N, C-alpha and C positions, 0 to 999 in steps of 0.2 A: 254716697253711692247714686250713680244715675239711675233715673228711671227707665226701664226698658218698656217697649210697647209690647201691650197684651194682645193676642190674636182675637179677632172677633169669634165670639162663641155665642151664637143664638142657639139655644137648645130646645128648639121648638118640637122636635121630634121625640125627646126624653120627657118632656114635660107632657106632651100628648101621651105617651106611654104610661105616665104615672096616672093621668086622668082615666085611661082605659083600665088600668088595675082597679082603680076605685069602683068602676062600674061593677066589677064582680062581687063587690060586697055592699052594693048600695041598698039591698033589702034588709040588711042587718039592723035591728031596732033594739036589741036586748041591752041588759045592764052592762056595764064595763066590769071585765072580770080578771083583768091582767094587773100590771103595776108599771108605773113610769120609770121608776128608779130603785125602789126599796121592795123588795118582796117581803111576804109575811114573815119569813125567817130572819130576813135583814132587820126589820121592824122590831121583832122580839129581842134580837140581840142588842138593841139600845139600851135595854135595861141595866142599869149599874155603871152607864158611863158618865155619871153626873161628876165624877171627880176631874173630868178632862177641863182644861181651861177654856176650850171652845164651848164645850156644853154650859159652862158658867155664863158665856156671853149670850148664848141662846136663851138660857133661863131667865136672865135678866130683861132681855127684850120681851119674852112671852109674859113675865109678871106685868110689865107695863102694859100690855095688850089684854090682859085677861078680863078687866072690867069694861073694855071698851065697847060701845055699840057700834056695830057695823054700819057702814056708810056706803053701800054699794052704788056703782054708777053703771048706767046702762051703756056708757061707752067711755074709754080712755082716749086721750089724744095729747101727745107731747112731741111727736116728731115735727121738725120744723117750726118750732115756736120757743119763745123763751120765757123765763119766770115772769109772771104778771100778764102774760098774753093769753088770750082765749080761755080755755079750761086746763092749762098747763099745771097750775098750782093745785087744783082739785083733784087732776089725774096723778100727780105725783104722790098726793096722800094716799089715793087709791092703790098706787103700786105699793105703797108702805103696808097697806092693810093686807094685799096678797102676802107680802113677805111675813105679816104677823102670823097669818093663819099657818105657815110653815113652821115658824118657830113655837107656836102653841101646840102643833101636833108632835114636833121632835121631843119637847118638854114633857108631853103626855107619856111618851114611850120611855124617855129617860128616867122619869120620875115615878111613873105608875099613877100620877095624880089625875082623877077623872075629870076635875075641873077643866084642866087644860084641854082634855079630848073634847068636852062639850062646847068649850069655847071655839075651837078650831072648826068644829062641825057648824057651829052656828055662824060663824064668818063664810064658811065655804057655800053653805045652802044660801045666805042673803046674796052673794055674789052670782051663783048659780041661777037665781030667780030672777035677777036684775039685768045681768050683763047680756049684751047682743053682741057677738063677735063682728068686727070690722073687716078682719083679714089683713090688718096692717101689723106687720110683725114687729115693728119699732114700738108701737103702742103697746103691743100685747106679749112682748118677750117675757115680762114678769109673770104671766100666767104659769110659767115654769113653776112658781112657787105654790101655786094651788093645786098642780099635780102632784108635787112631792108632798103636801098636805094630804091629799086624797089617799096615798099610798099608806099613809102612817096612821089613820083614824082606826079606832078599834072596831072590829066587827059589828058591835051594837050601833057605834055612831054612824057608820057608813049605811048601815041598813036603813037608819032614820033620816037619810037625806032624801030630797025631794026628787022626783024623776029629772028635773032640770039639770041635777048635777052630771048624770049619764048623758044627757042631750048636750050639754055644753062640752064635754070631753070628745064626743062624736063629731060634734060641729068643727072642732079644732082638727082632729084627725083626718076627717073627710073633706072638709072645706079647703083646707091649705094647698093640698096637692091640686085641687080642681081649679084654682086660680091661675089664670094665663096671665103672666106678667112680662111685659116687653121692657126693652132698652137695658141700662145698666143695673136696675132694681132686680132683673131676673139673675144677675151673676154677682153682685157685690154683697157686702155685709147684710144689706136688707134680706137678700135671700137665705144667708146663712141663719138669719133669726126664723125665718119661715121653716127651714129645714128642722131646727130644733124643736120648735113647737109641734110640727107634725110627728117627728119621732117619738117625743114624750107622749102626746096623746094617743098615737097608734099602739104603743106598748101599753098605755092604760086601758085600752079597749082589749088587748089580749087576741085580736084577730089577725092572722097571716097575711091575708089580702091587705090590710091597712098598713101593716109594718112594711111589706114588700114595696108599696107605693111610697112609704117615707124613705125607703132604703134608696128607690130610684132617685128621689130629689136628692139624698145625700151625695150619692156617687156623681151625679150630675154637677153638683155644686163644686166637688173637689177638683173636676176637669175644668170647669169654668172659672173658678175663683183663684186657683193657685197654678202656676205655671211650671214647668219642669225643672226649673232651678229653684222653686219654693217661693217665688215672689208671689205676693198676694194682689190681686187686681186692684183693691182699695188703696194701695200705696201708690200706684200711678194716677189714680184719681183723686186722691186728698193729700197725698205728700205727707203723710202722717203715719206714724207707726201706732199711734192711738187706734187708729182704725184698723190696722192690720189685727191688732189684739182684740178688736171689738167683732171683726169678722171671723176670727178663729176660735174664740171661746165657745159660741154656740155650736159649732162643729165638734169640739172637744166635749162639749156636754152630751151630744148625741153618741159619741164614741163611749163614753163612760157608762150611759144608760144601756148601749147594746152590750157592753162587757157584763152588766149585771145580770143580763139575759142569757148570758153563755155564748155571746157572739163578737167576734173580732173584727171591728170595723177599722181600726187604725192603720192597717196596711193597704186599704182600699186604694184603687187607682195607681198603683205604684208606690204607694205610701207618701203621697204628696203632703198629707197633714203633717208627717214627721219632718218633710223638706221644709216645709214653712216655718216649723219651729226652728230648724237649724238655721235658715235665713235670718230669722229674727233674734237668734241666740246672741251674737256679739253686741247687739243694742242693749238687751236685757242685762247682760254681764257688765256693761259699762264700757266695753272695749271700743265700741264705735259711738259716735254723737249725731245725732240727726236734729235739725232745727225744724219743728212742726210746723205744717200748713203753709210754708212759704210759696208753694207753687200750686196750692190746691185749685182745682176747677169747680168747685162748688161755693156758689155765693154765700150760702147760709154760714160755712165756716169763718168767711170774713167778717159776716155780721156779728157772730159770736166771739169772734177774736176783739172787734171793736167794742162790744158791749163788756169786756173785760172777763168773761167767763173763764174759769181756771183751766189751764190745759190747752188752750186754743193758741199758744205762742210759747216760745222758747224751747229750749231742748227737751227731747223726749226723756221721761222720768222712769227708769227701769221698773220701779215698784208697780206702775200700771200693769206689767205683766204676771204680777204675782199669781194672781188667780190662774191665769192660763197655764202657766208653768207648774202650779200646784195640781192642777187637773191632769197635765201631760204625765207628772211623775207617777201618776197611778197606773199608767199602762205602760210606760217607757222609762225603765229606772235610770236610764243615762241622763235624764233631767232632773232627778232628784236632787243632786248638789245645788243646781241652780234653784230650784224651788226652795230649798233650805235657805240658801242665800238671800232670797227675796223675801222670805217669811219676815214678818214683824210682829209687834205686839197687839197690832190692830187687827182684830179677827173679823175681817169684812166677809170672809168666806167661811165663817164659824160653823154654818149649818153643813157644809160638805165635809169639814174635818169630823164632825161627829158622825155624819151618815156612812162616811168611808175613811175612817182614821189612816194618816200615813204613818209608816214606821218611823 
């Protein structure tokens, strides 16, 4: 399918509007009182799901993490680097620690075992005390896992967290909308991940002005990133369906979080997210084939391809879209058959299956 040129979309006014909304809550400094994804009722409902195959996957991961000593970092950096370069390897391990605290917190709720609750709190506290946000969303996208863990801690464990835990959530919720970004980063997958972090963190705070600022970012990104035919800007930039998925996944996570709060964001901006899922559908179903990255405009893609990193050449593999359509099926039943077809025995999204089981 040929690439279509995407209109120039500099959203300065909307970004400025988001910053203005943040000003209205700039004085708020109290503890976070909301939830990112799982309400207290959702968390309580996890008890007894241990028989789920996905829960078994999560519990095995949590058991491996239970005795680990947290090794928090003040900064993560993986964007634009390869394994063995800079702090990539240490950062990748740090990202796994963020996922570990999520798995520990889920397992604590599923099993009722307080040792997992304490371990999740120990990891979260260590990272909150040490980490200093860079507001690079590619580096920080996995802090999603920290926010999911925060939701699931017992009231006692959450009460025992240092003030830095609330400060970290607030820094994400308020800091991301305040960042002024220029060029394609303001509208491509980079910004989609900014939106996700801002949305989850703002819901964690439970403050309407922060949520409204994140919603401004979300709506703006739908207009900027997805055209009226459903094509995602990243496809024109990277000539890769992998990056279409990578740009849509964080937006779908924002939709799921909003749905858990009783808000329907899926139909926003004329349903552009649904249009993008329809645009991608024939590739995810295997009816159309696309050779990835042949005409990418990004030099780093060519570097990764030359380095032999998996996925940076050859045809698009539909399984890459497994998590995306699994998320979509939770709010749009028409995608349920495709999500089921893409499902494999590899539970790389086991945490989502436990937190929000699909029929």
